[in-house]
N, C-alpha and C positions, 0 to 999 in steps of 0.2 A: 571478575564477574562477566559472564556471557550475556549477550543481548537476549532478553527473555522471549523474543518472538523468533520462530524458525523462519528466517528469510531465505534459506537455501531453496525453498520450494518456489520462490519467485523466478520465473523464466521469461526472458525477453520473447515477445510474441511478434513475429513478422506477419503483417497482414498485407495481402495484395489488394490494392484498390479495385482491381478488375474482378476480384472474386465477389460473387453476388451474396454469399452467406458464409458464415463461419462453419468449420467442420466441428464435429462433436469434441474432438481433442482441443481445438482452439478455444471453443466456448468454455470447456472445463478449465483450461489454463487461465483464461481471462478471469473467470470467477475466482480462481485461486489468487491471482495477482491482486484483484480488487480487495479480497478479504485480508490479505497480508498488508496492503497499504492502509486499509481502514484501521486494522489493529495497531499498526505502527503510529499512525496519526493520533489515535486515542491515547496510546502509551505516552507519546511526547507531550500531549496536551495535559495529561494527568501529572507528569513529572514537572511541567511548568507550573501547575497549580500548587504542587508540594513546595516548590522553590519560591513561591510567592509571585510568580510571573503569570498567574492565571488570567483569564479573561477571554479575549477573542482567540480563536484557534488559528489565526493567520500565521503565527509563529511556527506552529507544527506544519502547516501546509507549505511554508516557504522552504522547508528542507527536503521536500519530496522531489526526487529527480523528475 
């Protein structure tokens, strides 16, 4: 079984602290990364609920790098 969320679209985003604002490309990648992580956390929270480990979402958040 493959992981049901396409995480290949997640790309590491290097941000220069001296840069005053994000470029359009950086902003788009950041939005993609956030959506992927959100979907992944929701997935693991749902799986935890199915396995009887539901409740606080802390378990799902603890596995996020």
